[in-house]
VEXTOR-68739 format. One record per residue (C-alpha): residue number from 1; x, y, z. Coordinates in nm, 4 decimals. Example, Ala and Ser with C-alpha at 12.3 -4.5 7.8 and 13.67 -1.06 7.14 Angstrom:
2
<site><seq>1</seq><east>1.2300</east><north>-0.4500</north><up>0.7800</up></site>
<site><seq>2</seq><east>1.3670</east><north>-0.1060</north><up>0.7140</up></site>
END
This chain:
205
<site><seq>1</seq><east>14.4290</east><north>17.5013</north><up>6.9867</up></site>
<site><seq>2</seq><east>14.1157</east><north>17.5807</north><up>6.7811</up></site>
<site><seq>3</seq><east>13.8774</east><north>17.4816</north><up>7.0609</up></site>
<site><seq>4</seq><east>13.9004</east><north>17.4144</north><up>7.4301</up></site>
<site><seq>5</seq><east>13.9323</east><north>17.0648</north><up>7.5756</up></site>
<site><seq>6</seq><east>13.6420</east><north>16.9407</north><up>7.7855</up></site>
<site><seq>7</seq><east>13.7339</east><north>16.9109</north><up>8.1540</up></site>
<site><seq>8</seq><east>13.5674</east><north>16.5672</north><up>8.1687</up></site>
<site><seq>9</seq><east>13.8258</east><north>16.4376</north><up>7.9223</up></site>
<site><seq>10</seq><east>14.1209</east><north>16.5509</north><up>8.1335</up></site>
<site><seq>11</seq><east>14.3016</east><north>16.4286</north><up>8.4431</up></site>
<site><seq>12</seq><east>14.5683</east><north>16.5859</north><up>8.6596</up></site>
<site><seq>13</seq><east>14.8566</east><north>16.3507</north><up>8.7389</up></site>
<site><seq>14</seq><east>15.0285</east><north>16.4379</north><up>9.0668</up></site>
<site><seq>15</seq><east>15.3539</east><north>16.2448</north><up>9.0583</up></site>
<site><seq>16</seq><east>15.5570</east><north>16.1404</north><up>9.3634</up></site>
<site><seq>17</seq><east>15.4714</east><north>16.4155</north><up>9.6097</up></site>
<site><seq>18</seq><east>15.6091</east><north>16.1849</north><up>9.8767</up></site>
<site><seq>19</seq><east>15.8485</east><north>16.2340</north><up>10.1646</up></site>
<site><seq>20</seq><east>16.1475</east><north>16.0664</north><up>9.9998</up></site>
<site><seq>21</seq><east>16.1366</east><north>16.3299</north><up>9.7256</up></site>
<site><seq>22</seq><east>16.0497</east><north>16.6374</north><up>9.9282</up></site>
<site><seq>23</seq><east>16.0823</east><north>16.6138</north><up>10.3065</up></site>
<site><seq>24</seq><east>16.3713</east><north>16.7818</north><up>10.4891</up></site>
<site><seq>25</seq><east>16.4419</east><north>16.4557</north><up>10.6732</up></site>
<site><seq>26</seq><east>16.4994</east><north>16.2754</north><up>10.3422</up></site>
<site><seq>27</seq><east>16.7602</east><north>16.5138</north><up>10.2025</up></site>
<site><seq>28</seq><east>17.1080</east><north>16.3680</north><up>10.1472</up></site>
<site><seq>29</seq><east>17.3643</east><north>16.6333</north><up>10.2446</up></site>
<site><seq>30</seq><east>17.6644</east><north>16.4134</north><up>10.1613</up></site>
<site><seq>31</seq><east>17.5443</east><north>16.4070</north><up>9.7999</up></site>
<site><seq>32</seq><east>17.4463</east><north>16.7734</north><up>9.8017</up></site>
<site><seq>33</seq><east>17.0807</east><north>16.6788</north><up>9.7542</up></site>
<site><seq>34</seq><east>16.8257</east><north>16.9168</north><up>9.9032</up></site>
<site><seq>35</seq><east>16.4597</east><north>16.9850</north><up>9.8247</up></site>
<site><seq>36</seq><east>16.4042</east><north>17.3518</north><up>9.9019</up></site>
<site><seq>37</seq><east>16.2755</east><north>17.4335</north><up>9.5509</up></site>
<site><seq>38</seq><east>16.0390</east><north>17.1368</north><up>9.5694</up></site>
<site><seq>39</seq><east>15.8965</east><north>17.2475</north><up>9.9032</up></site>
<site><seq>40</seq><east>15.8480</east><north>17.5982</north><up>9.7630</up></site>
<site><seq>41</seq><east>15.6502</east><north>17.4570</north><up>9.4697</up></site>
<site><seq>42</seq><east>15.4215</east><north>17.2225</north><up>9.6668</up></site>
<site><seq>43</seq><east>15.1865</east><north>17.4876</north><up>9.8181</up></site>
<site><seq>44</seq><east>15.1246</east><north>17.6222</north><up>9.4659</up></site>
<site><seq>45</seq><east>15.0411</east><north>17.2689</north><up>9.3540</up></site>
<site><seq>46</seq><east>14.7983</east><north>17.2242</north><up>9.6432</up></site>
<site><seq>47</seq><east>14.6172</east><north>17.5433</north><up>9.5444</up></site>
<site><seq>48</seq><east>14.5985</east><north>17.4299</north><up>9.1826</up></site>
<site><seq>49</seq><east>14.4570</east><north>17.0902</north><up>9.2844</up></site>
<site><seq>50</seq><east>14.1753</east><north>17.2704</north><up>9.4681</up></site>
<site><seq>51</seq><east>14.1058</east><north>17.4935</north><up>9.1685</up></site>
<site><seq>52</seq><east>14.1128</east><north>17.2059</north><up>8.9209</up></site>
<site><seq>53</seq><east>13.8743</east><north>16.9960</north><up>9.1318</up></site>
<site><seq>54</seq><east>13.6404</east><north>17.2953</north><up>9.1579</up></site>
<site><seq>55</seq><east>13.6370</east><north>17.2995</north><up>8.7769</up></site>
<site><seq>56</seq><east>13.5261</east><north>16.9348</north><up>8.7864</up></site>
<site><seq>57</seq><east>13.8623</east><north>16.7775</north><up>8.7045</up></site>
<site><seq>58</seq><east>13.9828</east><north>16.4290</north><up>8.7950</up></site>
<site><seq>59</seq><east>14.2944</east><north>16.4181</north><up>9.0152</up></site>
<site><seq>60</seq><east>14.5139</east><north>16.1067</north><up>9.0080</up></site>
<site><seq>61</seq><east>14.8022</east><north>16.0550</north><up>9.2493</up></site>
<site><seq>62</seq><east>15.1117</east><north>15.8532</north><up>9.1675</up></site>
<site><seq>63</seq><east>15.3464</east><north>15.7122</north><up>9.4294</up></site>
<site><seq>64</seq><east>15.6081</east><north>15.4394</north><up>9.4353</up></site>
<site><seq>65</seq><east>15.6872</east><north>15.1157</north><up>9.6112</up></site>
<site><seq>66</seq><east>15.9569</east><north>15.1213</north><up>9.8807</up></site>
<site><seq>67</seq><east>16.2723</east><north>15.1935</north><up>9.6827</up></site>
<site><seq>68</seq><east>16.4328</east><north>14.8629</north><up>9.7798</up></site>
<site><seq>69</seq><east>16.5653</east><north>14.5736</north><up>9.5771</up></site>
<site><seq>70</seq><east>16.2785</east><north>14.3376</north><up>9.6603</up></site>
<site><seq>71</seq><east>16.0110</east><north>14.5775</north><up>9.5296</up></site>
<site><seq>72</seq><east>16.1708</east><north>14.7361</north><up>9.2229</up></site>
<site><seq>73</seq><east>16.1594</east><north>14.6399</north><up>8.8571</up></site>
<site><seq>74</seq><east>16.4289</east><north>14.3906</north><up>8.7605</up></site>
<site><seq>75</seq><east>16.6027</east><north>14.6281</north><up>8.5198</up></site>
<site><seq>76</seq><east>16.6445</east><north>14.8895</north><up>8.7952</up></site>
<site><seq>77</seq><east>16.7975</east><north>14.6269</north><up>9.0220</up></site>
<site><seq>78</seq><east>17.0319</east><north>14.5314</north><up>8.7375</up></site>
<site><seq>79</seq><east>17.1223</east><north>14.8967</north><up>8.6796</up></site>
<site><seq>80</seq><east>17.2003</east><north>14.9430</north><up>9.0474</up></site>
<site><seq>81</seq><east>17.4786</east><north>14.6885</north><up>9.0259</up></site>
<site><seq>82</seq><east>17.6761</east><north>14.9868</north><up>8.9014</up></site>
<site><seq>83</seq><east>17.7805</east><north>15.1729</north><up>9.2200</up></site>
<site><seq>84</seq><east>17.7472</east><north>15.5055</north><up>9.0370</up></site>
<site><seq>85</seq><east>17.3734</east><north>15.4432</north><up>8.9965</up></site>
<site><seq>86</seq><east>17.2848</east><north>15.2540</north><up>9.3120</up></site>
<site><seq>87</seq><east>17.0215</east><north>15.4128</north><up>9.5311</up></site>
<site><seq>88</seq><east>16.8011</east><north>15.2277</north><up>9.7774</up></site>
<site><seq>89</seq><east>16.6106</east><north>15.3826</north><up>10.0687</up></site>
<site><seq>90</seq><east>16.7172</east><north>15.2781</north><up>10.4164</up></site>
<site><seq>91</seq><east>16.3850</east><north>15.3636</north><up>10.5785</up></site>
<site><seq>92</seq><east>16.1814</east><north>15.0694</north><up>10.7137</up></site>
<site><seq>93</seq><east>15.8995</east><north>15.2732</north><up>10.8702</up></site>
<site><seq>94</seq><east>15.7099</east><north>15.3561</north><up>10.5504</up></site>
<site><seq>95</seq><east>15.7709</east><north>15.7282</north><up>10.6067</up></site>
<site><seq>96</seq><east>15.9590</east><north>15.7668</north><up>10.2789</up></site>
<site><seq>97</seq><east>15.6651</east><north>15.6544</north><up>10.0650</up></site>
<site><seq>98</seq><east>15.3957</east><north>15.8567</north><up>10.2438</up></site>
<site><seq>99</seq><east>15.2537</east><north>16.1628</north><up>10.0724</up></site>
<site><seq>100</seq><east>15.4048</east><north>16.4930</north><up>10.1819</up></site>
<site><seq>101</seq><east>15.0583</east><north>16.6380</north><up>10.2386</up></site>
<site><seq>102</seq><east>14.7179</east><north>16.4886</north><up>10.3159</up></site>
<site><seq>103</seq><east>14.5322</east><north>16.3868</north><up>10.0016</up></site>
<site><seq>104</seq><east>14.1621</east><north>16.3350</north><up>9.9401</up></site>
<site><seq>105</seq><east>14.0948</east><north>15.9649</north><up>10.0133</up></site>
<site><seq>106</seq><east>13.8440</east><north>15.9626</north><up>9.7263</up></site>
<site><seq>107</seq><east>14.1153</east><north>16.0393</north><up>9.4714</up></site>
<site><seq>108</seq><east>14.2740</east><north>15.7316</north><up>9.3121</up></site>
<site><seq>109</seq><east>14.6357</east><north>15.6398</north><up>9.3837</up></site>
<site><seq>110</seq><east>14.8479</east><north>15.4258</north><up>9.1523</up></site>
<site><seq>111</seq><east>15.1766</east><north>15.2815</north><up>9.2721</up></site>
<site><seq>112</seq><east>15.4693</east><north>15.2208</north><up>9.0391</up></site>
<site><seq>113</seq><east>15.7843</east><north>15.0106</north><up>9.0775</up></site>
<site><seq>114</seq><east>15.9795</east><north>15.2034</north><up>8.8156</up></site>
<site><seq>115</seq><east>16.0100</east><north>15.5622</north><up>8.6941</up></site>
<site><seq>116</seq><east>15.7197</east><north>15.5695</north><up>8.4476</up></site>
<site><seq>117</seq><east>15.3735</east><north>15.5669</north><up>8.6108</up></site>
<site><seq>118</seq><east>15.2405</east><north>15.3787</north><up>8.3092</up></site>
<site><seq>119</seq><east>15.4409</east><north>15.0712</north><up>8.4085</up></site>
<site><seq>120</seq><east>15.1374</east><north>15.0167</north><up>8.6327</up></site>
<site><seq>121</seq><east>14.8836</east><north>14.9207</north><up>8.3667</up></site>
<site><seq>122</seq><east>14.5956</east><north>14.9865</north><up>8.6068</up></site>
<site><seq>123</seq><east>14.6597</east><north>15.3578</north><up>8.5529</up></site>
<site><seq>124</seq><east>14.6022</east><north>15.3271</north><up>8.1789</up></site>
<site><seq>125</seq><east>14.2924</east><north>15.1126</north><up>8.2356</up></site>
<site><seq>126</seq><east>14.1471</east><north>15.3707</north><up>8.4733</up></site>
<site><seq>127</seq><east>14.2087</east><north>15.6615</north><up>8.2348</up></site>
<site><seq>128</seq><east>14.0601</east><north>15.4739</north><up>7.9383</up></site>
<site><seq>129</seq><east>13.7510</east><north>15.3801</north><up>8.1383</up></site>
<site><seq>130</seq><east>13.7040</east><north>15.7481</north><up>8.2270</up></site>
<site><seq>131</seq><east>13.7561</east><north>15.8479</north><up>7.8611</up></site>
<site><seq>132</seq><east>14.0528</east><north>16.0643</north><up>7.9588</up></site>
<site><seq>133</seq><east>14.2399</east><north>16.1896</north><up>7.6541</up></site>
<site><seq>134</seq><east>14.4398</east><north>16.4826</north><up>7.7905</up></site>
<site><seq>135</seq><east>14.6714</east><north>16.4667</north><up>8.0906</up></site>
<site><seq>136</seq><east>14.7890</east><north>16.7584</north><up>8.3006</up></site>
<site><seq>137</seq><east>15.1227</east><north>16.6774</north><up>8.4594</up></site>
<site><seq>138</seq><east>15.2637</east><north>16.7961</north><up>8.7910</up></site>
<site><seq>139</seq><east>15.5041</east><north>16.6566</north><up>9.0485</up></site>
<site><seq>140</seq><east>15.8628</east><north>16.5500</north><up>9.1099</up></site>
<site><seq>141</seq><east>16.1250</east><north>16.4811</north><up>8.9926</up></site>
<site><seq>142</seq><east>16.0860</east><north>16.6691</north><up>8.6642</up></site>
<site><seq>143</seq><east>16.4001</east><north>16.5113</north><up>8.5179</up></site>
<site><seq>144</seq><east>16.3131</east><north>16.1648</north><up>8.6503</up></site>
<site><seq>145</seq><east>15.9691</east><north>16.0150</north><up>8.7058</up></site>
<site><seq>146</seq><east>15.7817</east><north>16.3136</north><up>8.5604</up></site>
<site><seq>147</seq><east>15.9785</east><north>16.2990</north><up>8.2366</up></site>
<site><seq>148</seq><east>15.9498</east><north>15.9200</north><up>8.2178</up></site>
<site><seq>149</seq><east>15.5733</east><north>15.9311</north><up>8.2742</up></site>
<site><seq>150</seq><east>15.5256</east><north>16.1944</north><up>8.0043</up></site>
<site><seq>151</seq><east>15.7116</east><north>15.9765</north><up>7.7566</up></site>
<site><seq>152</seq><east>15.5306</east><north>15.6614</north><up>7.8661</up></site>
<site><seq>153</seq><east>15.1891</east><north>15.8253</north><up>7.8435</up></site>
<site><seq>154</seq><east>15.2662</east><north>15.9899</north><up>7.5108</up></site>
<site><seq>155</seq><east>15.3550</east><north>15.6484</north><up>7.3686</up></site>
<site><seq>156</seq><east>15.0104</east><north>15.5294</north><up>7.4763</up></site>
<site><seq>157</seq><east>14.8424</east><north>15.8087</north><up>7.2828</up></site>
<site><seq>158</seq><east>14.7645</east><north>16.0687</north><up>7.5490</up></site>
<site><seq>159</seq><east>14.7876</east><north>16.4423</north><up>7.4876</up></site>
<site><seq>160</seq><east>14.9705</east><north>16.6509</north><up>7.7470</up></site>
<site><seq>161</seq><east>14.9546</east><north>16.9814</north><up>7.9279</up></site>
<site><seq>162</seq><east>15.2800</east><north>17.0023</north><up>8.1251</up></site>
<site><seq>163</seq><east>15.2446</east><north>17.2515</north><up>8.4084</up></site>
<site><seq>164</seq><east>15.5952</east><north>17.3914</north><up>8.4132</up></site>
<site><seq>165</seq><east>15.5537</east><north>17.5823</north><up>8.7407</up></site>
<site><seq>166</seq><east>15.4193</east><north>17.2704</north><up>8.9153</up></site>
<site><seq>167</seq><east>15.7019</east><north>17.0311</north><up>8.8360</up></site>
<site><seq>168</seq><east>16.0320</east><north>17.0465</north><up>9.0184</up></site>
<site><seq>169</seq><east>16.3544</east><north>16.8619</north><up>9.0914</up></site>
<site><seq>170</seq><east>16.6317</east><north>16.8709</north><up>9.3509</up></site>
<site><seq>171</seq><east>16.8360</east><north>17.1849</north><up>9.4100</up></site>
<site><seq>172</seq><east>17.1412</east><north>17.0229</north><up>9.2455</up></site>
<site><seq>173</seq><east>17.2631</east><north>17.2695</north><up>8.9825</up></site>
<site><seq>174</seq><east>17.3057</east><north>17.0197</north><up>8.6984</up></site>
<site><seq>175</seq><east>16.9548</east><north>16.8816</north><up>8.7529</up></site>
<site><seq>176</seq><east>16.8084</east><north>17.2309</north><up>8.7580</up></site>
<site><seq>177</seq><east>16.9819</east><north>17.2872</north><up>8.4256</up></site>
<site><seq>178</seq><east>16.8371</east><north>16.9701</north><up>8.2797</up></site>
<site><seq>179</seq><east>16.4910</east><north>17.0702</north><up>8.4008</up></site>
<site><seq>180</seq><east>16.5264</east><north>17.4051</north><up>8.2241</up></site>
<site><seq>181</seq><east>16.6118</east><north>17.2251</north><up>7.8993</up></site>
<site><seq>182</seq><east>16.3107</east><north>16.9948</north><up>7.9339</up></site>
<site><seq>183</seq><east>16.0734</east><north>17.2851</north><up>7.9979</up></site>
<site><seq>184</seq><east>16.2060</east><north>17.5128</north><up>7.7262</up></site>
<site><seq>185</seq><east>16.2841</east><north>17.2660</north><up>7.4504</up></site>
<site><seq>186</seq><east>16.2195</east><north>16.8935</north><up>7.4849</up></site>
<site><seq>187</seq><east>15.8657</east><north>16.8874</north><up>7.6255</up></site>
<site><seq>188</seq><east>15.7054</east><north>17.1665</north><up>7.4189</up></site>
<site><seq>189</seq><east>15.8676</east><north>17.0458</north><up>7.0968</up></site>
<site><seq>190</seq><east>15.8079</east><north>16.6730</north><up>7.1411</up></site>
<site><seq>191</seq><east>15.5369</east><north>16.5970</north><up>7.3976</up></site>
<site><seq>192</seq><east>15.2803</east><north>16.8682</north><up>7.4630</up></site>
<site><seq>193</seq><east>15.1859</east><north>17.2184</north><up>7.5658</up></site>
<site><seq>194</seq><east>15.4242</east><north>17.3314</north><up>7.8383</up></site>
<site><seq>195</seq><east>15.2540</east><north>17.6167</north><up>8.0190</up></site>
<site><seq>196</seq><east>15.2113</east><north>17.7972</north><up>8.3502</up></site>
<site><seq>197</seq><east>14.9270</east><north>17.6495</north><up>8.5538</up></site>
<site><seq>198</seq><east>14.7443</east><north>17.9843</north><up>8.5668</up></site>
<site><seq>199</seq><east>14.6952</east><north>17.9652</north><up>8.1899</up></site>
<site><seq>200</seq><east>14.5172</east><north>17.6287</north><up>8.1914</up></site>
<site><seq>201</seq><east>14.1712</east><north>17.7925</north><up>8.1704</up></site>
<site><seq>202</seq><east>14.2682</east><north>17.9152</north><up>7.8248</up></site>
<site><seq>203</seq><east>14.2748</east><north>17.5557</north><up>7.7060</up></site>
<site><seq>204</seq><east>14.0201</east><north>17.3688</north><up>7.9199</up></site>
<site><seq>205</seq><east>13.6510</east><north>17.4330</north><up>7.9849</up></site>
END
């Protein structure tokens, strides 16, 4: 980049740092799904959030509705008719949708009923009102809602800094492989600068 981006024109999206995607109690051993790599990443993300806010950056949290038929987008419900795809949460306490760590109550939260955060149009309205042009992306799952949100936001005209050390997916080997492909090829070639979070000061002032 020839010149640095102004911090006031950026926002950090923190996607789905919620219990259902990270907490030990929400792992699914029978499917081989565990979140140890996610839990290792989260403290680094928390430190970056503090640093970014100190710089004057806007943090935006993304979460999801209860992952149940009555709350989800119709096309997901249709997809889940295939038993190979079906996944609904069994939790009725609200624990699954709570954030894994305490967030600043002054930071906005946008809730989605699909994979792409931009399916909630209030997110786009908020970013436009703030004159946000560049989005920093962090969160989970890299090969799911993170990837979908990058593509959805790119289609709406946003520029991206994808923080490759602050996105993560389950420990499942095939998903780790897909994440590696996204970080090394798909995202940097098609959607935006894919960098380590410690290098962000080289691009933003």
